[in-house]
VEXKOLLO-883093 format. One record per residue (C-alpha): residue number from 1; residue in three letters; x, y, z. Coordinates in steps of 0.5 Angstrom, whole numbers, plus 500, padded with zeros to 3 digits. Layout:
<pts>
(NUM, 'Ala', (X, Y, Z))
...
</pts>
This chain:
<pts>
(1, 'Met', (500, 500, 500))
(2, 'Pro', (505, 505, 502))
(3, 'Ile', (509, 504, 495))
(4, 'Ala', (502, 505, 491))
(5, 'Lys', (501, 511, 495))
(6, 'Gly', (508, 514, 493))
(7, 'Leu', (507, 513, 486))
(8, 'Gln', (499, 516, 487))
(9, 'Val', (503, 522, 490))
(10, 'Asn', (509, 522, 485))
(11, 'Val', (504, 522, 479))
(12, 'Leu', (500, 528, 482))
(13, 'Ser', (507, 532, 483))
(14, 'Lys', (508, 532, 476))
(15, 'Ile', (501, 533, 473))
(16, 'Phe', (502, 539, 478))
(17, 'Met', (509, 541, 475))
(18, 'Lys', (506, 540, 468))
(19, 'Val', (500, 545, 470))
(20, 'Arg', (504, 550, 473))
(21, 'Arg', (509, 550, 467))
(22, 'Ser', (504, 550, 463))
(23, 'Arg', (501, 557, 467))
(24, 'Leu', (507, 560, 467))
(25, 'Asp', (509, 560, 459))
(26, 'Gln', (503, 562, 458))
(27, 'Ile', (504, 568, 462))
(28, 'Glu', (511, 569, 458))
(29, 'Arg', (506, 569, 452))
(30, 'Val', (502, 574, 454))
(31, 'Arg', (508, 579, 457))
(32, 'Gly', (514, 578, 453))
(33, 'Tyr', (517, 576, 460))
(34, 'Leu', (517, 572, 466))
(35, 'His', (519, 575, 472))
(36, 'Glu', (520, 571, 479))
(37, 'Ser', (515, 574, 482))
(38, 'His', (510, 571, 478))
(39, 'Lys', (513, 563, 480))
(40, 'Val', (513, 565, 487))
(41, 'Leu', (505, 568, 487))
(42, 'Leu', (504, 561, 483))
(43, 'Ala', (507, 557, 488))
(44, 'Asn', (504, 561, 494))
(45, 'Asp', (498, 565, 492))
(46, 'Pro', (495, 563, 485))
(47, 'Asp', (488, 566, 486))
(48, 'Phe', (492, 573, 487))
(49, 'Leu', (496, 570, 481))
(50, 'Asn', (490, 569, 476))
(51, 'Ala', (487, 575, 479))
(52, 'Tyr', (494, 581, 477))
(53, 'Asp', (494, 577, 471))
(54, 'Gln', (487, 579, 469))
(55, 'Leu', (488, 586, 471))
(56, 'Tyr', (494, 586, 466))
(57, 'Arg', (491, 583, 461))
(58, 'His', (485, 588, 461))
(59, 'Ile', (489, 594, 461))
(60, 'Leu', (496, 593, 457))
(61, 'Lys', (493, 588, 452))
(62, 'Glu', (491, 590, 445))
(63, 'Arg', (483, 591, 445))
(64, 'Arg', (478, 592, 440))
(65, 'Glu', (474, 597, 445))
(66, 'His', (481, 600, 447))
(67, 'Lys', (483, 607, 444))
(68, 'Leu', (490, 606, 445))
(69, 'His', (495, 602, 442))
(70, 'Val', (498, 597, 447))
(71, 'Lys', (505, 600, 443))
(72, 'Thr', (503, 607, 447))
(73, 'Lys', (501, 604, 453))
(74, 'Glu', (508, 601, 454))
(75, 'Leu', (510, 608, 452))
(76, 'Val', (506, 611, 458))
(77, 'Val', (509, 604, 463))
(78, 'Ile', (516, 606, 461))
(79, 'Gly', (515, 614, 463))
(80, 'Ile', (513, 611, 470))
(81, 'Leu', (517, 606, 472))
(82, 'Ala', (523, 611, 470))
(83, 'Ser', (520, 616, 475))
(84, 'Lys', (519, 612, 480))
(85, 'Gly', (526, 608, 479))
(86, 'Glu', (524, 601, 477))
(87, 'Tyr', (530, 600, 473))
(88, 'Pro', (530, 592, 472))
(89, 'Ala', (522, 593, 471))
(90, 'Leu', (523, 598, 467))
(91, 'Glu', (528, 594, 462))
(92, 'Leu', (523, 588, 462))
(93, 'His', (518, 593, 459))
(94, 'Ile', (522, 596, 454))
(95, 'Lys', (523, 589, 451))
(96, 'Arg', (517, 588, 451))
(97, 'Ala', (515, 595, 447))
(98, 'Leu', (520, 594, 443))
(99, 'Asp', (517, 587, 441))
(100, 'Leu', (511, 591, 440))
(101, 'Gly', (514, 595, 435))
(102, 'Asp', (515, 602, 439))
(103, 'Thr', (523, 604, 436))
(104, 'Pro', (529, 605, 440))
(105, 'Ile', (528, 613, 439))
(106, 'Glu', (521, 613, 441))
(107, 'Ile', (522, 609, 448))
(108, 'Leu', (528, 615, 449))
(109, 'Glu', (522, 620, 448))
(110, 'Ala', (519, 617, 453))
(111, 'Leu', (524, 618, 458))
(112, 'Glu', (526, 624, 456))
(113, 'Ala', (518, 626, 457))
(114, 'Ala', (519, 623, 464))
(115, 'Met', (525, 627, 465))
(116, 'Phe', (522, 633, 465))
(117, 'Tyr', (517, 631, 471))
(118, 'Ser', (521, 627, 475))
(119, 'Gly', (528, 629, 474))
(120, 'Ala', (534, 628, 471))
(121, 'Pro', (536, 621, 475))
(122, 'Ser', (531, 618, 471))
(123, 'Leu', (533, 619, 464))
(124, 'Ile', (540, 618, 466))
(125, 'Tyr', (539, 611, 469))
(126, 'Gly', (533, 609, 464))
(127, 'Ile', (537, 611, 458))
(128, 'Glu', (542, 606, 462))
(129, 'Ser', (536, 601, 461))
(130, 'Leu', (535, 602, 454))
(131, 'Glu', (542, 601, 453))
(132, 'Lys', (542, 594, 457))
(133, 'Val', (537, 592, 453))
(134, 'Leu', (540, 594, 446))
(135, 'Leu', (545, 591, 448))
(136, 'Lys', (544, 584, 449))
(137, 'Met', (540, 584, 442))
(138, 'Asn', (545, 587, 439))
(139, 'Ala', (542, 594, 436))
(140, 'Ile', (546, 600, 439))
(141, 'Asp', (554, 599, 437))
(142, 'Pro', (557, 599, 444))
(143, 'Lys', (562, 604, 442))
(144, 'Thr', (559, 610, 438))
(145, 'Lys', (553, 609, 442))
(146, 'Val', (549, 610, 436))
(147, 'Met', (542, 605, 436))
(148, 'Gln', (540, 601, 430))
(149, 'Lys', (534, 606, 426))
(150, 'Arg', (528, 601, 426))
(151, 'Glu', (522, 603, 423))
(152, 'Ser', (515, 603, 427))
(153, 'Ser', (511, 597, 427))
(154, 'Gly', (506, 601, 423))
(155, 'Ala', (500, 600, 429))
(156, 'Lys', (496, 606, 430))
(157, 'Lys', (499, 610, 436))
</pts>
């Protein structure tokens, strides 16, 4: 009996891990990134993670009835994160904005706008975050600091 019970627990554990991995994959697909906090929430408070994810999808996913395009919303998020000094989160959203079709210049302009109200550090460290992301993507010359010219995705703004 203990062997059968142990096998049953092992099978249930594997099923749970597969479901958990599937949920994390889904979050990463929607957001374009996966944060360690998502794993902690899923393991300890999956109901909260589901509610948080629904709110995220409602606000930051493209929906026909929304007037503001999701790539424009990402620029707003970038400005807010830079203003608050949330640079690790800023890097995630810079990558997401680029993936959605925002150009490095558009992101730079969002950082410049944030600086007007929150001061030079938000611009300086925001640009450092932008440069880190662009370096990983080979989209900036490390010596000259010239960003690659990318056309906007053409989506409405």
